[in-house]
Structure formats: structure tokens, C-alpha cells
C-alpha positions as CSV (number, residue, x, y, z in Angstrom):
1,M,-5.4,-24.5,10.3
2,S,-4.0,-22.0,7.8
3,F,-6.0,-18.9,7.2
4,F,-6.6,-19.9,3.5
5,K,-8.1,-23.2,4.6
6,K,-10.3,-21.4,7.1
7,L,-11.3,-18.8,4.5
8,K,-12.1,-21.4,2.0
9,D,-14.0,-23.6,4.4
10,R,-16.0,-20.7,5.8
11,M,-16.7,-19.1,2.4
12,F,-18.3,-22.4,1.3
13,K,-21.6,-20.6,0.8
14,S,-20.1,-18.4,-1.8
15,S,-17.8,-20.9,-3.5
16,S,-20.3,-23.8,-3.5
17,K,-23.0,-21.6,-5.2
18,L,-20.5,-20.5,-7.9
19,E,-19.1,-24.0,-8.3
20,E,-22.5,-25.6,-8.6
21,G,-23.4,-23.0,-11.2
22,L,-20.3,-23.6,-13.2
23,D,-20.8,-27.4,-13.1
24,A,-24.3,-27.0,-14.5
25,L,-23.3,-24.4,-17.0
26,V,-20.6,-26.6,-18.5
27,E,-22.5,-29.8,-18.4
28,D,-25.6,-28.2,-20.0
29,G,-23.5,-27.2,-23.0
30,A,-21.1,-30.1,-23.1
31,Q,-23.5,-32.5,-24.9
32,D,-24.3,-29.9,-27.6
33,N,-20.7,-29.2,-28.1
34,S,-19.8,-32.9,-28.4
35,A,-22.6,-33.5,-30.9
36,A,-21.6,-30.6,-33.0
37,D,-18.1,-32.0,-33.2
38,D,-19.3,-35.6,-33.9
39,Q,-17.7,-36.7,-30.6
40,P,-19.2,-39.3,-28.3
41,A,-20.9,-37.8,-25.2
42,P,-18.7,-37.9,-22.1
43,K,-19.4,-40.6,-19.6
44,P,-21.0,-39.4,-16.4
45,L,-18.6,-39.0,-13.5
46,T,-19.2,-40.9,-10.3
47,A,-17.2,-38.5,-8.1
48,T,-18.9,-35.3,-7.0
49,G,-17.5,-31.8,-6.9
50,I,-14.5,-30.2,-8.4
51,L,-12.0,-32.7,-6.9
52,G,-13.9,-35.5,-8.6
53,R,-13.5,-33.8,-11.9
54,V,-9.8,-33.2,-11.5
55,T,-9.1,-36.7,-10.4
56,G,-11.6,-38.4,-12.7
57,G,-9.8,-37.2,-15.8
58,G,-13.0,-36.9,-17.9
59,A,-14.1,-33.4,-17.1
60,P,-16.8,-32.2,-19.6
61,R,-15.8,-29.1,-21.6
62,R,-17.9,-26.4,-23.2
63,V,-17.1,-23.9,-25.9
64,L,-16.7,-20.4,-24.5
65,D,-19.2,-18.5,-26.7
66,D,-21.6,-15.6,-26.2
67,E,-24.3,-17.7,-24.6
68,M,-21.8,-19.2,-22.1
69,L,-20.3,-15.8,-21.3
70,E,-23.8,-14.4,-20.6
71,S,-24.6,-17.3,-18.3
72,L,-21.2,-16.9,-16.6
73,E,-21.9,-13.2,-16.1
74,D,-25.3,-14.1,-14.4
75,L,-23.5,-16.4,-12.1
76,L,-21.1,-13.7,-11.0
77,I,-23.9,-11.3,-10.5
78,A,-25.6,-13.9,-8.3
79,A,-22.4,-14.0,-6.2
80,D,-23.0,-10.3,-5.6
81,M,-20.2,-9.1,-7.8
82,G,-22.4,-6.4,-9.3
83,V,-23.4,-5.9,-12.9
84,D,-20.5,-3.8,-14.0
85,T,-17.8,-5.8,-12.3
86,A,-19.3,-9.1,-13.4
87,G,-19.4,-7.9,-17.0
88,R,-15.8,-6.8,-16.8
89,V,-14.6,-10.1,-15.3
90,A,-16.4,-12.1,-18.0
91,A,-15.1,-9.9,-20.8
92,N,-11.5,-10.2,-19.5
93,L,-11.8,-13.9,-19.1
94,A,-13.0,-14.2,-22.8
95,E,-9.9,-12.5,-24.1
96,G,-7.7,-15.1,-25.7
97,R,-10.1,-17.9,-24.8
98,F,-13.2,-17.1,-26.8
99,G,-14.2,-20.1,-29.0
100,R,-12.1,-22.5,-26.9
101,K,-13.5,-25.5,-25.1
102,M,-13.0,-25.1,-21.4
103,S,-13.6,-27.4,-18.4
104,V,-14.8,-26.3,-14.9
105,P,-11.3,-26.4,-13.5
106,E,-10.0,-24.2,-16.3
107,I,-12.8,-21.7,-15.9
108,K,-12.2,-21.5,-12.2
109,S,-8.5,-21.0,-12.6
110,A,-9.2,-18.2,-15.2
111,L,-11.8,-16.6,-12.9
112,A,-9.5,-16.7,-9.9
113,E,-6.8,-15.1,-12.0
114,E,-9.1,-12.2,-13.2
115,I,-10.5,-11.7,-9.7
116,A,-7.0,-11.6,-8.1
117,R,-5.9,-9.1,-10.8
118,I,-8.7,-6.7,-9.8
119,M,-7.9,-7.2,-6.1
120,E,-4.1,-6.9,-6.2
121,P,-3.9,-3.1,-6.3
122,V,-6.1,-2.7,-3.2
123,A,-4.5,-5.4,-1.0
124,K,-2.6,-3.3,1.5
125,P,-2.0,-3.8,5.2
126,L,-2.8,-0.9,7.5
127,P,0.1,1.5,7.0
128,L,2.2,2.4,10.1
129,Y,3.6,5.9,10.2
130,P,6.3,7.3,12.4
131,A,3.8,9.7,13.9
132,R,3.1,9.0,17.6
133,P,0.4,8.5,18.4
134,Q,-1.0,7.3,15.1
135,V,-4.7,8.0,15.2
136,V,-7.0,5.4,13.6
137,L,-10.7,6.4,13.4
138,V,-13.0,3.4,12.9
139,V,-16.4,4.0,11.3
140,G,-19.3,1.8,10.1
141,V,-22.9,1.0,10.8
142,N,-23.9,-0.6,14.0
143,G,-23.6,-4.4,13.7
144,A,-20.9,-4.3,11.1
145,G,-18.3,-5.6,13.6
146,K,-16.5,-2.3,14.4
147,T,-15.9,-3.1,18.1
148,T,-14.7,-6.6,17.4
149,T,-12.4,-5.4,14.6
150,I,-10.9,-2.8,16.9
151,G,-10.3,-5.3,19.6
152,K,-8.7,-7.8,17.2
153,L,-6.5,-5.2,15.6
154,A,-5.5,-3.7,18.9
155,S,-4.6,-7.2,20.2
156,Q,-2.6,-8.0,17.1
157,F,-0.6,-4.8,17.1
158,R,0.0,-5.2,20.8
159,A,1.4,-8.7,20.2
160,A,3.6,-7.2,17.5
161,G,5.2,-4.9,20.1
162,K,3.2,-1.7,19.5
163,S,1.7,0.2,22.4
164,V,-2.1,0.7,21.8
165,M,-4.9,2.6,23.4
166,I,-8.6,2.4,22.5
167,A,-11.2,5.1,22.9
168,A,-14.7,3.8,23.2
169,G,-16.3,6.6,21.2
170,D,-19.7,5.0,20.6
171,T,-21.0,6.5,23.8
172,F,-24.6,5.7,22.9
173,R,-24.2,1.9,23.1
174,A,-23.2,0.5,26.4
175,A,-22.7,-2.9,24.8
176,A,-20.0,-1.5,22.5
177,V,-18.1,0.0,25.4
178,E,-18.3,-3.3,27.4
179,Q,-17.1,-5.3,24.4
180,L,-14.1,-3.0,23.9
181,Q,-13.3,-3.3,27.7
182,V,-13.3,-7.1,27.4
183,W,-10.9,-6.9,24.4
184,G,-8.7,-4.4,26.2
185,Q,-8.4,-6.6,29.3
186,R,-7.6,-9.6,27.1
187,A,-4.9,-7.7,25.1
188,G,-3.5,-5.6,28.0
189,V,-4.6,-2.4,26.2
190,P,-6.1,0.6,28.1
191,V,-9.6,1.5,27.0
192,M,-10.8,5.1,27.6
193,T,-14.5,5.4,28.2
194,A,-17.0,8.2,29.0
195,S,-20.5,8.1,30.6
196,E,-23.3,6.9,28.4
197,G,-24.6,9.6,26.0
198,S,-21.7,12.0,26.6
199,D,-19.9,13.9,23.8
200,P,-17.7,11.5,21.7
201,A,-15.6,14.4,20.5
202,S,-14.6,15.3,24.0
203,L,-13.6,11.7,24.6
204,A,-11.6,11.6,21.4
205,H,-9.8,14.8,22.6
206,D,-9.0,13.4,26.0
207,A,-7.8,10.1,24.5
208,L,-5.4,11.9,22.1
209,V,-4.0,14.0,24.9
210,R,-3.5,11.0,27.1
211,A,-2.0,8.9,24.2
212,R,0.5,11.7,23.6
213,T,1.4,12.0,27.2
214,E,2.0,8.2,27.5
215,G,3.9,7.9,24.2
216,V,1.4,5.5,22.7
217,D,2.1,4.2,19.2
218,L,-1.5,3.6,18.1
219,L,-4.8,5.2,19.2
220,M,-7.9,3.5,17.9
221,I,-11.1,5.5,18.2
222,D,-14.5,3.7,17.9
223,T,-17.5,5.8,16.6
224,A,-21.3,5.4,16.4
225,G,-22.9,4.2,13.3
226,R,-26.5,5.3,13.4
227,L,-27.1,5.8,9.7
228,Q,-30.9,6.3,10.2
229,N,-29.9,9.6,11.8
230,R,-27.4,10.5,9.1
231,T,-27.4,14.3,9.8
232,D,-26.6,13.7,13.5
233,L,-23.9,11.2,12.6
234,M,-22.4,13.6,10.1
235,E,-22.3,16.4,12.7
236,E,-20.8,14.1,15.3
237,L,-18.1,12.8,13.0
238,A,-17.3,16.3,11.8
239,K,-16.9,17.5,15.4
240,I,-14.6,14.6,16.2
241,L,-12.4,15.4,13.2
242,R,-12.3,19.1,14.2
243,V,-11.3,18.4,17.7
244,L,-8.6,15.9,16.7
245,R,-7.2,18.3,14.1
246,K,-6.8,21.1,16.6
247,L,-4.4,18.8,18.4
248,D,-2.8,17.2,15.3
249,P,-3.5,18.7,11.9
250,D,-2.8,15.2,10.3
251,A,-5.2,13.3,12.5
252,P,-6.8,10.9,11.9
253,H,-4.0,9.2,10.1
254,N,-6.3,6.4,9.0
255,T,-10.1,6.2,8.8
256,L,-11.2,2.6,8.6
257,L,-14.6,1.6,7.3
258,V,-15.8,-1.7,8.7
259,L,-18.3,-3.5,6.4
260,D,-20.4,-6.6,7.0
261,A,-20.2,-8.9,4.0
262,T,-23.7,-10.3,4.6
263,T,-25.2,-6.9,3.6
264,G,-24.2,-7.6,-0.1
265,Q,-24.6,-4.7,-2.5
266,N,-25.6,-2.4,0.3
267,A,-21.9,-2.3,1.3
268,L,-21.3,-0.2,-1.8
269,N,-23.9,2.4,-0.6
270,Q,-22.2,2.4,2.8
271,V,-18.8,3.2,1.2
272,E,-20.4,6.1,-0.7
273,I,-22.0,7.5,2.5
274,F,-19.0,7.2,4.8
275,R,-16.6,8.5,2.2
276,K,-18.6,11.8,2.3
277,L,-18.9,11.7,6.1
278,A,-15.4,10.8,7.1
279,D,-13.0,10.6,4.2
280,V,-12.5,6.9,4.4
281,S,-8.9,5.7,3.8
282,G,-9.3,1.9,3.9
283,L,-11.7,-1.0,4.3
284,V,-12.1,-4.0,6.6
285,M,-14.7,-6.6,5.7
286,T,-16.1,-8.9,8.3
287,K,-18.4,-11.9,8.3
288,L,-17.3,-13.5,5.1
289,D,-18.1,-16.8,6.7
290,G,-21.8,-15.9,6.9
291,T,-22.7,-15.1,3.3
292,A,-23.1,-16.5,-0.2
293,R,-22.3,-13.0,-1.5
294,G,-18.5,-12.8,-1.1
295,G,-18.2,-11.3,-4.6
296,V,-19.2,-7.9,-3.2
297,L,-15.6,-7.4,-2.1
298,V,-14.6,-7.7,-5.8
299,A,-17.2,-5.0,-6.7
300,L,-15.9,-2.7,-3.9
301,A,-12.3,-3.0,-5.2
302,D,-13.3,-2.5,-8.8
303,R,-15.5,0.5,-8.1
304,F,-13.7,2.4,-5.4
305,G,-10.1,1.2,-5.4
306,L,-9.8,1.8,-1.6
307,P,-7.2,-0.3,0.2
308,I,-8.6,-3.5,1.8
309,H,-6.6,-3.9,4.9
310,A,-8.1,-7.0,6.4
311,I,-10.9,-9.5,6.2
312,G,-12.7,-11.5,8.8
313,V,-14.2,-15.0,8.8
314,G,-15.1,-15.6,12.5
315,E,-15.0,-14.5,16.1
316,Q,-11.5,-15.6,17.1
317,I,-8.6,-13.1,17.1
318,D,-6.8,-15.0,14.3
319,D,-10.0,-14.9,12.2
320,L,-9.1,-11.4,11.1
321,Q,-6.1,-11.3,8.8
322,A,-4.4,-9.1,6.2
323,F,-6.2,-9.3,2.9
324,D,-4.5,-11.6,0.3
325,P,-6.0,-11.3,-3.2
326,E,-4.9,-14.7,-4.5
327,E,-6.2,-16.5,-1.4
328,F,-9.5,-14.7,-1.6
329,A,-9.9,-15.3,-5.3
330,Q,-9.2,-19.0,-4.9
331,A,-11.5,-19.3,-1.9
332,L,-14.3,-17.5,-3.7
333,V,-14.3,-19.8,-6.7
334,G,-13.6,-22.9,-4.6
335,G,-10.1,-23.4,-6.0
336,E,-6.8,-24.5,-4.5
337,L,-3.6,-22.5,-3.9
338,S,-0.5,-23.7,-5.7
339,A,2.2,-25.3,-3.7
340,R,4.3,-22.2,-4.0
341,Q,1.5,-20.0,-2.7
342,G,0.6,-22.4,0.1
343,D,4.2,-22.3,1.4
344,T,4.3,-18.5,1.7
């Protein structure tokens, strides 16, 4: 199964909500539009969903006016795109189309185009630098999927021929350490650990020294995510950064923030907090398969402009992939990739 098909299938909660809303929105206004134009009302379609509309050849159409734009904006807000981003997407969609009759497939195509345009500048794979070892600090709240993301990335880089080491820096959660050890064994990647409750900065120091000695390409360091004790976390992260920079003034070379899509708009608050705590350089979003709020990723791109390196839609290693804006936009609105896109 291609990642787009998996993404689309597993983002069904998001796309179906948006699609149902668009169906109702156009159908509600289609009768009024037809009456105003002295046109006979469209016959009801027997097929259901967007494929029925495309193949049925009788898709209802509605004039894109102020009322419809306002309803469309509400739909995008319900998909967790946020008020500002939803307003911007709706306004951009209206440019050159205002006053025209549009069907659901046409609206979806235009929506996907606008969403992809917002996402395009932030779709960037994790950069690889000549520095050895390249230090990747991974931050995020507990439960966001940090340890799983580290394991999947480590395994993928290892499969691509890079030597990788993991430092289990969340020394307060034995489960996180054990999970990383399982991933390490699976991927053939060494995992450095320390006793429970020990100083994460000391572990980070030892891991970087060892990674240098062994000529490792990539050192990935997990961290704790106890936001309820924000002061402690800030001090802990600051100490890790100080220790790393004594050994390498450019470390960490990447600071990845892992976000859980099911938290919706709270993801924006987490970006604000972790940017202050750890100077975040890029994002990874997990659990897009478990939410009807996939639009939050659009809001994040629009508001912060931080690179989105990867997205996750499940537990398997290939369920975490590089972020593709066109695939995501089509999956979010329940659309289809063109033949050209599907072949790439």
C-alpha cells in the first residue's frame, strides 16, 4: 500500500468530516441557486460520497458567495485549522472564483491547492550535515510519540547506510528507555542508557563522547516531556544544551519537536513553549490516523513556518514518512492524487 493511500485511509476521520460538511453545504444552497436561475432542481444522486458525484455526472453546484464562504470557513475551523488560517484559506479560495457556481469536487480541488500552497515551504526532510556526529535532540510532551519516532527514524537512517546511536535521555520513565532498547535491537542501533532518575545531561555528554570516538553519523537524544513541571524541564534542557555545546559549539544540529495530532489546537501552544525551551528547528507530527483534526498541521505551518520533517499514521516503521504537502492536502480533503503525482 502506498503511503498516500495509507494516509488517506487513516485520515478518514478528518476527510470524511470535511467531505460531509461540503456535501451538505453545496446541496443546501443548490436548490436556491437553481431556483434563482430558473433552472430545474438537480435530480438526487443514488451513489454516495464524492466518487458517486464524480461518476454520476450530475453534481449539484452552488454559487460561491459571502454566505457560502462563511460556512466554508466554519468547516475548516471544525477541522482544527484555526480561525486565522481558515479565514486565509477561504479568502484565497475566493480569489478569481467569487460569484461562480462550484461543485464539491471543484471546491475540494481548490481547497487542496490552497492547503498545499501553505504547506509547500515547510515540507523539508531532516537535513543531513557533514558534521560527525550530527546531534539530533528530540523534545515533546510525554505521550506525543517521541520514543517511537526516534526508533523509526533511527531504523530508517540505519537502513539508508548511516551509523546511528540513541541516547535514552528520558531517565525518569523506564518505559521510554525499554521502548528505545527494543527499537535499537530491531534496527541494530546501540542505545545508551543511565540508571533511572540520573542526570540526563551527563548521559548526553557521555553519548556524544562515545559517538565521536566510534565515528557515528547520527546521535539521537531523547528527552523528558514533563510540561506540568515546566521550570524543571527548562532547567534540564538548558543543562543538556550547555553540556553538548561544551563538546561541540554547534550541537544540537537539529532539535525536533514531536507533536500528537490528537491534541488539536493545543499543538500550537506546545510549539510556543518548546521554541522557548529548546530552540526547535523542525516538527514531526504523529497519530494523524487517530484524529478528526488533521487541519492543525496547516495552522502550524501557517503560523510558525517551521520545517515539517515527517508525519506518522500508525505504529509500523513505514508509517512514519517524509512530509509531502500535496499528498497531505489531498488526504485531508478526501481527494485523489493525479496520475503524475501518484507515479512519483
